[in-house]
C-alpha positions in Angstrom: 0.0 0.0 0.0 1.2 3.5 -0.8 0.6 6.2 1.9 1.3 9.8 1.3 0.7 13.0 3.3 -0.3 16.4 1.9 -1.1 19.9 3.1 -4.4 21.4 2.1 -4.9 24.8 0.5 -7.6 26.5 -1.5 -8.0 27.3 -5.2 -11.1 28.9 -6.7 -12.8 28.7 -3.3 -12.3 25.0 -3.1 -10.0 23.0 -0.9 -7.1 21.4 -2.7 -4.0 19.3 -1.9 -0.8 19.3 -3.8 0.5 15.9 -4.8 3.9 15.2 -6.3 5.9 18.0 -7.9 3.1 20.4 -8.5 -0.2 18.5 -9.2 -3.3 20.0 -7.6 -6.1 17.7 -6.6 -9.6 18.6 -5.3 -11.9 16.7 -2.9 -15.1 15.3 -4.3 -17.2 16.0 -1.1 -16.8 16.6 2.6 -13.5 18.4 2.0 -11.0 18.9 4.9 -10.2 22.3 6.4 -7.6 24.5 4.8 -4.1 24.3 6.2 -4.4 20.8 7.6 -2.3 17.7 7.0 -4.2 14.9 5.4 -3.2 11.3 4.7 -4.1 9.5 1.5 -4.0 5.7 1.5 -4.0 3.7 -1.7 -4.6 0.0 -0.9 -3.3 -2.3 -3.6 -0.9 0.3 -5.1 2.8 -0.3 -4.8 5.7 1.9 -5.8 7.9 0.4 -8.5 11.6 -0.1 -7.8 13.2 2.6 -10.0 16.8 2.4 -10.9 18.7 5.5 -9.8 18.9 8.0 -12.7 22.2 9.4 -13.5 22.5 13.1 -13.0 24.0 14.7 -16.1 25.4 18.2 -16.3 22.2 19.4 -18.1 19.6 17.7 -15.9 18.2 20.9 -14.4 17.9 22.6 -17.9 16.2 19.4 -19.0 13.7 19.6 -16.1 13.0 23.2 -16.8 11.6 22.3 -20.2 9.3 19.5 -18.8 5.6 20.4 -18.2 4.7 20.4 -14.5 2.2 17.6 -14.9 4.9 15.4 -16.4 7.6 16.1 -13.9 6.7 13.2 -11.5 7.0 10.7 -14.4 10.5 12.0 -15.4 13.1 9.3 -14.7 15.1 11.6 -12.5 12.1 12.7 -10.3 10.5 9.2 -10.3 13.8 7.7 -9.2 13.7 9.9 -6.1 10.0 9.6 -5.4 8.8 6.4 -7.1 5.4 6.4 -5.3 4.0 9.5 -7.1 3.6 8.1 -10.7 1.2 5.2 -9.6 -0.7 7.6 -7.3 -1.3 10.2 -9.9 -2.1 7.6 -12.5 -4.7 6.1 -10.2 -6.3 9.5 -9.5 -6.4 10.4 -13.2 -8.1 7.2 -14.0 -10.7 7.7 -11.2 -11.2 11.3 -12.2 -11.8 10.6 -15.8 -8.8 11.9 -17.7 -9.5 13.5 -21.1 -12.7 15.4 -20.0 -10.7 18.6 -20.6 -11.6 20.3 -17.4 -8.6 22.6 -17.1 -7.2 24.2 -13.9 -4.9 27.1 -14.7 -1.4 26.5 -13.6 2.0 28.1 -14.1 2.2 26.5 -17.5 -1.3 26.3 -18.8 -4.2 23.9 -18.3 -4.1 20.7 -16.3 -6.6 17.9 -15.9 -8.7 18.1 -12.7 -7.9 15.4 -10.2 -10.4 14.5 -7.5 -9.6 12.7 -4.3 -12.4 10.3 -3.3 -13.7 10.7 0.3 -12.8 7.1 1.0 -9.1 7.7 0.4 -8.3 10.5 2.7 -8.4 11.3 6.5 -6.7 13.8 8.8 -3.1 12.9 9.6 -2.2 11.4 12.9 1.4 11.3 14.4 1.7 7.6 13.6 1.4 8.4 9.9 4.8 10.0 10.2 6.3 6.6 10.9 5.3 4.9 7.7 4.1 7.4 5.1 6.2 7.4 2.0 6.8 11.2 2.1 6.8 11.7 5.8 10.2 13.4 5.8 8.7 16.2 3.8 6.3 17.2 6.6 8.3 16.8 9.8 8.6 20.6 10.0 4.9 21.1 10.2 4.4 18.6 13.1 4.6 21.2 16.0 1.9 23.3 14.3 -0.6 20.5 13.5 -0.9 18.4 16.6 -1.9 19.2 20.3 0.6 18.5 23.1 -1.4 15.6 24.4 -1.0 13.8 21.0 2.8 14.2 21.4 2.6 12.7 24.9 0.6 9.7 23.8 2.9 9.2 20.8 6.1 9.3 22.8 4.6 7.0 25.5 4.0 4.4 22.8 7.1 4.8 20.6 10.0 5.8 22.8 10.1 2.4 24.4 9.9 0.9 20.8 12.9 3.1 19.8 14.8 1.9 22.8 13.9 -1.7 22.0 15.0 -1.5 18.4 18.4 0.0 19.4 18.9 -2.6 22.2 18.0 -5.5 19.9 20.6 -4.3 17.3 23.3 -3.8 19.9 22.6 -7.2 21.4 23.8 -8.9 18.2 27.4 -9.8 17.8 29.6 -7.3 15.9 29.5 -7.9 12.2 27.1 -8.1 9.3 24.0 -9.0 11.5 24.5 -6.0 13.7 25.0 -3.7 10.7 21.8 -5.0 9.1 19.9 -4.5 12.3 21.2 -1.0 12.9 20.3 0.0 9.3 16.8 -1.4 9.6 16.3 0.5 12.8 17.7 3.8 11.5 14.6 5.0 9.6 12.1 4.3 12.3 14.4 5.9 14.9 14.8 9.0 12.7 11.1 9.4 12.4 10.4 8.9 16.1 13.2 11.3 16.8 11.7 13.9 14.5 8.4 13.9 16.4 10.3 14.0 19.7 12.4 17.0 18.4 9.2 18.9 17.6 7.8 18.4 21.1 9.6 21.4 22.8 8.2 23.7 20.0 4.7 22.4 20.6 5.2 23.0 24.4 6.4 26.6 23.7 3.4 27.2 21.6 1.1 25.9 24.3 2.9 28.0 26.9 2.3 31.1 24.8 -1.3 30.2 24.2 -1.9 29.8 27.9 -0.1 33.1 28.7 -2.3 34.8 26.2 -5.4 33.3 27.8 -4.3 34.6 31.3 -3.5 38.0 29.9 -6.9 38.3 28.3 -8.6 37.4 31.6 -6.5 40.1 33.4 -7.4 42.7 30.8 -11.1 41.9 31.0 -10.9 42.4 34.7 -9.1 45.7 34.2 -11.8 46.9 31.8 -14.5 45.9 34.4 -12.7 47.9 37.1 -12.2 50.9 34.8 -16.0 51.1 34.2 -16.7 51.0 37.9 -14.0 53.6 38.8 -15.0 57.0 40.2 -12.9 58.8 37.6 -9.8 59.4 39.8 -6.7 59.8 37.7 -4.4 58.6 40.6 -6.5 55.5 40.9 -6.3 54.8 37.2 -2.5 55.1 37.2 -2.2 52.8 40.2 -4.3 50.2 38.4 -2.3 50.2 35.2 1.0 50.2 37.1 -0.2 47.1 38.9 -1.5 45.4 35.7 1.2 45.8 33.0 4.1 44.0 34.9 1.7 41.0 35.4 1.1 40.6 31.6 3.4 38.0 30.0 2.8 38.4 26.3 3.6 41.1 23.8 0.1 41.0 22.5 -1.3 41.5 26.0 1.1 44.4 26.8 0.3 46.1 23.5 -3.4 45.9 24.1 -3.0 47.2 27.7 -0.9 50.2 26.8 -3.4 51.2 24.1 -6.2 50.9 26.7 -4.1 53.1 29.0 -4.0 55.9 26.5 -7.8 55.8 25.9 -8.5 55.4 29.6 -6.4 58.4 30.6 -8.0 60.6 27.9 -11.4 59.9 29.5 -10.4 60.8 33.0 -11.2 64.3 34.1 -7.8 65.9 34.9 -5.9 69.1 34.2 -3.1 69.1 31.7 -0.5 69.3 34.4 -2.0 66.3 36.3 -2.3 64.3 33.1 1.4 65.0 32.2 2.5 64.0 35.7 0.5 60.8 35.4 2.0 59.9 32.0 5.5 60.6 33.3 4.8 58.3 36.2 3.8 55.6 33.8 7.0 56.2 31.9 9.1 55.2 34.9 8.0 51.6 34.3 10.3 50.0 31.7 7.6 47.6 30.5 5.2 50.4 29.7 7.9 52.8 28.3 9.3 50.1 25.9 5.8 49.1 24.6 4.7 52.7 24.0 7.9 54.1 22.5 6.6 54.2 19.0 2.9 53.2 19.5 0.8 56.0 18.0 -2.4 54.2 19.3 -1.2 55.1 22.9 -0.1 58.7 22.2 -2.9 59.8 19.8 -5.7 60.1 22.5 -3.3 62.1 24.7 -2.3 64.8 22.2 -5.2 67.1 23.3 -4.8 66.3 26.9 -1.1 67.0 27.5 0.4 70.5 27.6 4.1 70.5 27.0 5.1 73.7 28.8 8.7 74.9 29.2 10.7 73.1 31.8 14.1 74.9 31.4 15.0 78.5 32.2 18.0 80.5 33.2 20.6 78.3 31.4 22.8 78.6 28.3 22.1 76.2 25.5 24.3 75.7 22.5 22.1 75.2 19.4 24.9 75.0 16.8 24.2 71.3 16.1 20.5 71.4 16.8 18.3 70.1 14.0 14.8 71.2 13.0 12.3 68.3 13.5 8.6 67.9 13.5 7.7 67.1 17.1 6.1 63.8 17.7 4.4 63.2 21.1 6.4 60.5 22.9 8.8 59.8 25.7 11.7 61.7 24.1 9.9 65.0 24.2 8.5 64.3 27.6 11.8 63.3 29.2 13.9 66.0 27.5 14.1 69.5 28.8 11.8 71.9 27.0 12.8 75.5 26.2 9.5 77.3 25.5 6.1 75.5 25.0 6.4 72.7 22.6 3.5 71.6 20.4 3.3 68.1 18.8 3.0 68.4 15.0 5.0 71.7 14.9 8.6 72.2 14.2 11.2 72.6 17.0 15.0 72.6 17.3 16.2 69.4 18.9 19.6 69.3 20.7 21.0 65.8 21.0 23.9 64.3 23.0 26.7 62.1 21.8 24.5 59.1 21.7 21.9 60.9 19.7 19.4 61.1 22.5 17.4 64.4 22.7 18.4 66.6 25.6 16.5 69.8 24.7 13.6 70.8 22.6 13.7 74.5 21.7 10.5 76.2 20.4 11.0 77.5 16.9 12.6 76.3 13.7 15.9 76.9 11.9 15.1 80.6 11.6 16.0 80.8 15.3 19.5 79.8 14.5 19.8 82.6 11.9 18.5 85.0 14.6 21.2 83.9 17.0 23.9 84.3 14.4 22.7 87.8 13.5 22.6 88.7 17.2 26.3 87.9 17.5 26.1 84.3 18.7 23.9 84.8 21.8 20.2 85.5 22.1 17.8 85.5 25.0 14.7 83.5 24.3 12.1 81.7 26.4 14.0 82.5 29.6 17.2 80.8 28.3 20.3 82.1 26.5 20.7 80.4 23.1 24.2 80.4 21.8 26.2 79.5 18.7 29.9 79.6 18.1 31.0 82.9 16.5 32.8 82.0 13.3 33.3 85.0 11.2 33.7 83.0 8.0 30.6 81.0 8.8 28.7 84.3 9.6 29.8 85.8 6.3 28.7 82.7 4.5 25.4 82.6 6.3 24.8 86.3 5.6 25.8 85.7 2.0 23.3 82.9 1.6 20.6 84.8 3.4 21.0 87.6 0.8 20.7 85.0 -2.0 17.4 83.7 -0.5 16.1 87.3 -0.1 16.9 88.1 -3.7 15.2 84.9 -4.7 12.0 85.7 -2.7 11.8 89.4 -3.6 12.2 88.7 -7.3 8.7 87.2 -7.2 6.9 89.6 -4.9 8.8 92.9 -5.2 11.2 93.0 -8.2 12.2 96.6 -7.4 13.3 95.7 -3.9 15.3 92.8 -5.4 17.1 95.2 -7.8 17.9 97.5 -4.9 19.7 94.7 -3.1 22.2 94.4 -6.0 24.2 97.6 -6.6 25.6 96.2 -9.9 22.0 96.3 -11.3 21.6 100.1 -10.9 21.8 102.1 -14.0 21.5 99.2 -16.5 19.9 100.2 -19.8 16.4 99.1 -20.6 17.7 96.7 -23.2 19.7 94.8 -20.6 18.4 91.3 -19.8 18.1 92.3 -16.1 15.9 95.3 -16.9 13.7 93.3 -19.3 13.2 90.5 -16.8 12.4 93.0 -14.0 9.8 94.6 -16.2 8.1 91.3 -16.9 8.5 89.6 -13.5 5.4 91.0 -11.9 3.2 89.4 -14.6 5.1 86.3 -15.4 6.5 84.0 -12.7 8.9 82.5 -15.2 10.5 85.9 -15.7 10.7 86.3 -11.9 12.9 83.2 -11.8 15.0 84.5 -14.7 15.4 87.8 -12.8 16.4 86.0 -9.6 19.1 84.0 -11.5 20.5 87.1 -13.2 20.6 89.1 -9.9 22.3 86.2 -8.0 24.9 85.9 -10.7 25.5 89.7 -10.7 25.8 89.7 -6.9 28.0 86.7 -6.5 29.8 86.3 -9.7 29.0 82.6 -9.6 26.5 80.6 -11.6 23.0 80.7 -10.0 22.6 77.0 -10.0 25.8 76.5 -7.9 24.7 79.1 -5.4 21.2 77.6 -5.1 22.7 74.2 -4.4 24.9 75.7 -1.7 21.8 77.2 -0.1 19.9 73.9 -0.3 22.8 72.0 1.3 22.9 74.5 4.1 19.1 74.1 4.7 19.4 70.3 4.8 22.2 70.6 7.3 19.9 72.6 9.6 16.7 70.6 9.1 15.8 67.0 9.8 12.3 65.8 8.9 10.6 62.7 10.4 
């Protein structure tokens, strides 16, 4: 008898099983569930003894040209799996080959094969001992069978494995012992394969049980939250007690999202809400799960007020980058210079390990203001500083002039002309004068005017100067 195992799938909303190299078979009635191992038994069929096929240098090119439905009959494939040709021939005969009921495959139509209900059943662990293709499915064992099935299998077959090995070793050294060890090798390998999958099944059961316990704890937390009197302190105490007791990532993720929604419903001032969130952040299990979880922070955006926490200090903003503020632990734990608003830009000062130390209200324009003020500027109760580098200041002033010329060329061409002394007194026929006259009505001429004035002012091609300005902007801005 030939016995084979297959994994079920679906095609055209019908359950299928793949047999052999790539042959799809359907079930005539009472189909099994998708994603299950099924065993097909063919009483009376035997696999022929195929002579090993020689592997030539072009064997894989040859197989590439063979139709999928014919691969199992190819001498090379049949030599490795001799049980598939008789199985497929039997099913084709039972299904009525030649009725031209095609199923679209990778290489065109294929005859529909149907597995009679009497030939299949769900796989049990014992099938892995004697199925012809059992080795192909040993990796699915831990996902397909419950832990008690493993326990029953091992109780029956571990003693058998020990007996086979003891019987072989009891024989005198020589040909008889060699034959006995070779006969015992395959059953021992298949018993060992099931045994090796047992820890994985145990791990899956442990996780499943932990998830069940976590769900029960969260249900109880929801019940308590509904009965609570609205006290913010009580809500924080409950969540601080719950989260460390949860043992699965799924449970912790669900809990921290509930925390955000729960805190948003509690009546509290922004200061009280901020203190409560900071208290939650002291718990590593909560902080790590909410670091990048927008479902936790989104309900809190309108509740929390990120007021200034730093004053009377000097802060070097030379290396600060402009970023769009995202509500999270970094902005809560860092010092804030001025009120910070999530979703708006701020200058972020980071330490050597790229951790934010200060959030400064304002964008990169604030850095220009500090430079124009001589490297030091009082803002939001703090002194913002930048190193005084005359060459850098000259470059910054130079590039700021370029950006002003660029902007004024579109909105006030006369003011743009006034910024460039070389443009004064040019005849009306000059390209600059013509572009200035047309700039107010034609945005394209405004761009031409800007390019001409930049080149007059700097003596360098406008495209080069614009790239320098863009590079400077990228160095001062970081978008998230």
